[in-house]
C-alpha positions as CSV (number, residue, x, y, z in Angstrom):
1,M,87.4,93.5,83.1
2,G,86.2,90.5,85.3
3,R,83.6,90.7,87.9
4,L,84.6,91.7,91.1
5,E,85.0,89.5,94.1
6,N,84.6,91.6,96.6
7,S,82.1,95.0,96.8
8,G,81.3,97.9,99.1
9,R,83.4,100.1,101.5
10,T,86.6,98.5,102.6
11,I,88.5,101.8,104.1
12,E,86.8,104.2,106.5
13,I,88.4,106.6,108.2
14,N,86.4,109.0,110.4
15,C,87.9,112.1,111.9
16,L,91.3,110.5,112.7
17,R,93.3,112.9,115.3
18,F,96.4,111.0,116.3
19,T,99.6,112.3,118.3
20,Y,102.8,110.3,119.6
21,P,102.8,109.1,123.1
22,G,105.2,110.2,125.5
23,I,106.9,107.5,127.8
24,D,103.8,107.4,130.3
25,G,101.8,106.3,127.0
26,H,100.0,109.7,126.9
27,P,101.2,112.3,124.4
28,P,102.7,115.3,126.5
29,P,100.5,118.2,127.0
30,G,100.4,121.4,125.1
31,S,101.8,119.1,122.2
32,K,100.1,119.3,118.0
33,P,98.4,116.7,116.7
34,L,100.6,115.1,114.1
35,I,97.1,113.8,111.9
36,D,93.9,115.9,112.3
37,D,90.1,115.6,111.5
38,F,90.9,113.4,108.6
39,S,88.6,111.4,107.2
40,L,88.2,109.3,103.9
41,T,86.5,106.3,102.5
42,L,87.1,104.0,99.9
43,N,85.5,101.1,98.3
44,A,86.4,97.9,96.8
45,G,88.3,98.3,93.3
46,D,89.7,101.6,94.1
47,R,93.7,102.3,93.7
48,C,94.2,105.8,95.7
49,L,97.4,107.5,95.9
50,L,98.7,109.2,98.6
51,V,100.5,112.6,98.1
52,G,102.1,115.0,100.3
53,S,105.6,116.6,100.8
54,N,108.2,115.0,103.8
55,G,106.9,114.9,106.8
56,A,103.0,115.3,105.8
57,G,101.8,112.8,107.8
58,K,101.7,110.0,104.6
59,T,103.9,107.1,106.6
60,T,101.9,107.6,110.0
61,I,98.5,107.5,108.4
62,L,99.6,104.1,106.5
63,K,101.0,102.7,109.9
64,I,97.6,103.6,111.4
65,L,95.9,101.7,108.9
66,G,98.1,99.0,109.2
67,G,97.4,98.6,112.6
68,K,100.5,99.5,114.1
69,H,99.5,102.3,116.1
70,M,96.3,102.6,118.4
71,V,93.8,104.7,117.9
72,E,89.9,104.5,119.0
73,P,88.3,101.5,117.1
74,H,85.4,103.9,115.6
75,M,88.5,106.1,113.6
76,V,89.8,103.7,111.7
77,R,87.8,100.5,110.2
78,L,88.7,98.4,107.6
79,L,86.6,95.7,106.2
80,G,84.2,96.9,109.1
81,R,86.9,96.2,111.7
82,S,88.7,98.4,113.7
83,A,92.7,98.2,112.2
84,F,94.6,98.1,115.8
85,H,91.9,96.0,117.6
86,D,91.1,92.9,115.1
87,T,94.4,91.2,114.7
88,T,92.8,88.6,112.4
89,L,92.9,91.6,109.7
90,T,96.6,90.7,109.1
91,T,97.0,87.0,110.6
92,S,94.1,86.3,107.4
93,G,96.1,87.8,105.2
94,D,93.1,90.3,104.5
95,L,95.1,93.5,105.3
96,C,98.5,93.5,104.0
97,Y,101.5,96.5,104.7
98,L,104.4,96.8,102.9
99,G,106.5,99.3,103.6
100,G,110.4,100.1,104.2
101,E,113.3,97.7,103.9
102,W,113.2,94.2,106.0
103,R,115.4,95.5,109.1
104,R,115.9,94.4,112.7
105,D,117.4,95.8,115.9
106,V,120.8,95.1,117.0
107,A,122.2,95.2,120.4
108,F,125.0,97.8,120.7
109,A,125.0,98.3,116.9
110,G,121.9,100.7,116.3
111,F,118.2,99.9,115.4
112,E,117.1,99.6,111.5
113,V,120.1,97.4,110.5
114,P,119.6,95.9,107.0
115,I,118.2,92.1,107.3
116,Q,121.2,90.2,105.3
117,M,120.9,86.6,105.6
118,D,122.5,84.0,104.2
119,I,119.6,82.4,102.7
120,S,117.8,81.7,99.3
121,A,115.1,83.2,97.7
122,E,113.7,80.4,97.3
123,K,113.7,78.9,100.6
124,M,111.9,82.3,101.5
125,I,109.5,82.1,99.0
126,F,108.9,78.9,99.5
127,G,108.8,78.4,103.1
128,V,105.5,80.2,103.4
129,G,102.7,77.7,103.9
130,G,99.2,77.8,102.0
131,I,99.8,79.6,99.0
132,D,98.2,79.2,95.8
133,P,101.4,77.4,93.6
134,Q,99.5,79.8,90.7
135,R,100.0,82.9,92.3
136,R,103.1,82.3,93.9
137,S,104.6,81.7,90.2
138,E,102.7,84.5,88.9
139,L,104.6,86.7,91.4
140,I,107.9,85.4,90.8
141,K,107.5,85.9,87.0
142,V,105.8,89.8,87.9
143,L,108.8,90.5,89.8
144,D,111.4,88.5,88.1
145,I,113.2,86.8,90.8
146,N,115.9,84.4,90.0
147,L,115.4,81.7,92.9
148,S,119.0,81.1,93.6
149,W,119.7,84.7,94.8
150,R,121.3,84.7,98.1
151,L,119.9,87.6,100.0
152,H,123.3,88.5,101.6
153,K,124.8,88.8,98.6
154,A,121.6,90.4,96.5
155,S,121.5,94.0,96.1
156,D,119.0,96.5,97.6
157,G,116.5,96.3,94.5
158,Q,116.7,92.3,94.4
159,R,115.8,92.4,97.8
160,R,113.3,94.7,97.7
161,R,111.8,92.7,95.2
162,V,111.6,89.2,97.4
163,Q,110.1,91.6,100.2
164,I,107.5,92.3,97.8
165,C,106.7,89.0,96.6
166,M,106.0,87.5,100.2
167,G,104.0,90.6,100.9
168,L,101.4,89.3,98.2
169,L,101.3,85.8,98.4
170,K,98.4,85.8,100.3
171,P,95.3,87.2,98.3
172,F,94.5,90.6,100.0
173,K,91.6,92.6,100.2
174,V,93.6,96.2,101.5
175,L,96.9,96.7,100.5
176,L,99.2,99.6,102.0
177,L,102.2,100.5,99.9
178,D,104.9,102.7,101.7
179,E,107.3,103.8,99.0
180,I,107.7,100.3,98.1
181,T,108.9,100.6,94.6
182,V,111.4,102.8,95.0
183,D,114.3,100.6,94.6
184,L,113.0,99.1,91.6
185,D,113.8,99.4,88.2
186,V,111.4,101.1,85.3
187,L,110.8,97.6,84.2
188,T,109.7,95.7,87.4
189,R,107.9,98.6,88.7
190,A,105.9,98.7,85.4
191,D,104.8,94.5,85.7
192,L,104.0,95.3,89.4
193,L,101.5,98.2,89.0
194,K,99.9,96.1,85.9
195,F,99.6,93.5,88.3
196,L,98.3,95.5,91.1
197,R,95.8,96.8,88.9
198,K,94.3,93.5,87.7
199,E,94.0,92.5,91.2
200,C,91.7,95.8,91.9
201,E,89.7,95.1,88.8
202,E,89.5,91.2,89.2
203,R,89.3,90.7,92.8
204,G,88.0,94.3,94.5
205,A,91.2,94.7,96.2
206,T,91.5,98.1,97.3
207,I,95.4,99.8,97.5
208,I,96.8,102.8,99.1
209,Y,100.0,103.9,97.5
210,A,102.4,106.2,98.9
211,T,105.0,107.4,96.7
212,H,107.5,110.5,95.2
213,I,107.5,108.7,92.5
214,F,105.1,109.3,89.2
215,D,106.2,107.7,86.1
216,G,103.8,105.2,84.6
217,L,101.0,106.7,87.0
218,E,99.1,108.5,84.9
219,E,96.5,106.3,84.6
220,W,97.1,103.9,87.1
221,P,94.9,105.4,90.2
222,S,90.9,105.5,90.4
223,H,91.5,108.4,93.3
224,I,94.3,110.8,94.9
225,V,94.9,112.0,98.0
226,Y,97.0,115.2,98.9
227,V,98.0,115.7,102.7
228,A,99.4,118.6,104.3
229,N,100.5,119.0,107.8
230,G,98.5,115.9,108.7
231,K,95.7,117.4,107.3
232,L,93.5,116.0,103.9
233,Q,93.8,119.0,101.4
234,L,92.2,116.9,98.5
235,A,90.2,113.8,97.8
236,K,89.0,113.2,94.2
237,P,88.5,110.5,91.5
238,M,91.7,111.2,89.4
239,N,89.3,111.9,86.6
240,S,88.0,114.8,88.4
241,V,91.8,115.9,89.3
242,K,92.3,115.8,85.2
243,E,89.5,118.1,84.9
244,M,90.4,120.5,87.2
245,S,94.3,120.2,85.9
246,K,95.2,120.0,82.3
247,L,99.0,119.5,83.6
248,S,100.7,115.9,83.6
249,L,100.2,114.2,87.1
250,M,103.6,114.9,88.3
251,R,103.3,118.6,87.3
252,T,99.8,118.8,89.2
253,V,101.3,117.2,92.6
254,E,104.4,120.1,92.2
255,S,101.8,123.1,91.8
256,W,100.2,121.7,95.2
257,L,103.7,120.8,96.7
258,R,104.9,124.5,95.8
259,K,101.9,126.2,96.7
260,E,102.2,124.7,100.5
261,R,105.5,125.7,100.5
262,D,105.2,129.1,99.4
263,E,102.3,129.6,102.1
264,E,104.6,128.3,104.8
265,R,107.9,130.3,103.8
266,K,105.1,133.5,104.1
267,R,104.0,132.0,107.8
268,R,107.8,132.0,108.9
269,K,108.4,135.5,107.6
270,E,105.5,136.8,109.2
271,R,106.3,134.9,112.8
272,K,110.1,136.3,112.4
273,A,108.9,139.7,112.0
274,R,107.0,139.7,115.0
275,G,109.8,138.7,117.1
276,L,108.5,135.0,117.2
277,P,110.6,131.9,116.0
278,E,110.3,130.6,112.8
279,F,109.2,127.4,113.4
280,E,106.6,126.7,116.4
281,E,107.4,125.0,118.6
282,Q,105.8,121.8,120.6
283,K,105.4,122.5,124.0
284,E,107.4,119.5,125.7
285,G,106.7,118.1,128.8
286,S,105.3,115.7,131.1
287,R,103.1,114.1,134.1
288,V,106.2,113.2,135.2
289,T,107.9,116.0,137.6
290,G,111.7,116.9,137.2
291,D,114.2,117.1,133.9
292,P,111.9,117.7,131.1
293,A,114.2,115.7,129.2
294,R,113.8,112.9,131.3
295,A,109.8,112.9,130.6
296,L,109.9,112.0,126.6
297,N,112.5,108.9,127.4
298,N,114.3,107.4,130.2
299,G,117.5,108.6,128.9
300,W,118.8,105.6,127.2
301,A,118.1,103.7,123.8
302,A,117.9,100.2,123.9
303,G,120.7,98.6,122.1
304,R,123.1,101.8,122.2
305,L,126.0,102.8,123.8
306,H,125.1,106.5,124.3
307,S,122.5,108.2,126.4
308,T,120.1,110.1,124.6
309,I,120.7,112.9,127.1
310,A,123.1,115.5,126.7
311,G,126.0,115.5,128.9
312,E,125.1,111.9,130.0
313,D,127.4,108.6,129.6
314,N,126.6,105.0,129.8
315,F,127.5,103.6,132.7
316,V,128.5,100.2,131.6
317,F,131.1,101.9,129.2
318,S,132.3,104.6,131.3
319,S,135.7,103.7,132.7
320,N,136.1,106.9,135.1
321,R,132.4,105.9,136.0
322,V,133.0,102.4,136.8
323,H,136.6,103.6,138.6
324,R,134.0,105.4,141.2
325,Q,131.6,102.8,141.9
326,L,134.4,100.5,143.0
327,K,136.2,102.9,145.1
């Protein structure tokens, strides 16, 4: 193992509390925090596996760490700086967030439309300036990228490889991965994990990797963090988890999730027996008076043909309403 280039604490989360805001920029009154009382510290060289059920809050936590949601500066510190307020974290390449596919919003087509440009992988990868040629060549080899690929003809997995390559071109100090390997084949995924482990051991990089795929991960993480309902349930070195459970990593996580699901079903059954709705409903509303549906949005989704409020229609594309206006 080489000598670490970086050392010390890299990620500090202190009593993180987060609720998605309404249209006025404030959380709706009475809304339940999605992330509550979450604290975690990671050091240089740590490889943290973030696990939890769907909807547990993993993606939201990673986006907050990636500076995509604003929280109080003291709640989240990366490399001693505020993840949201210090934009040099990302512009310098010290902080890298990789999640989801390359997507864009297209007017009157919808949100999250996959980007499929008629451009070669070579032009995309070599279009990034100020990159170490040796590192670029290594990533192209690790991800087995054919530079002649045309992105509009490439498969999902091939486009994903180009996306990952471009995200890792700059030597990062903190890397956040949100289900980024889901489209990769077994060989490419194994080679990528090997490369990322080397980045941590030799350069002292810190990685948080959220995934539901545990094949080949038994020896990869140094730490594991388990989240349920937006709250930290467990944060331990991987060696400690192995001592606690003699099961494989996948079976260990499965046991946690099954216990969580059984407890949730029990709570729903008890609520139903007491004549309450099975699922707790969050209070919705706003500081704006009037229709509560309009309190959370203005009635329209950008670039969509249809209103987001039941019973409404889009004025521009409703011939009846246009006719009434012209009369």
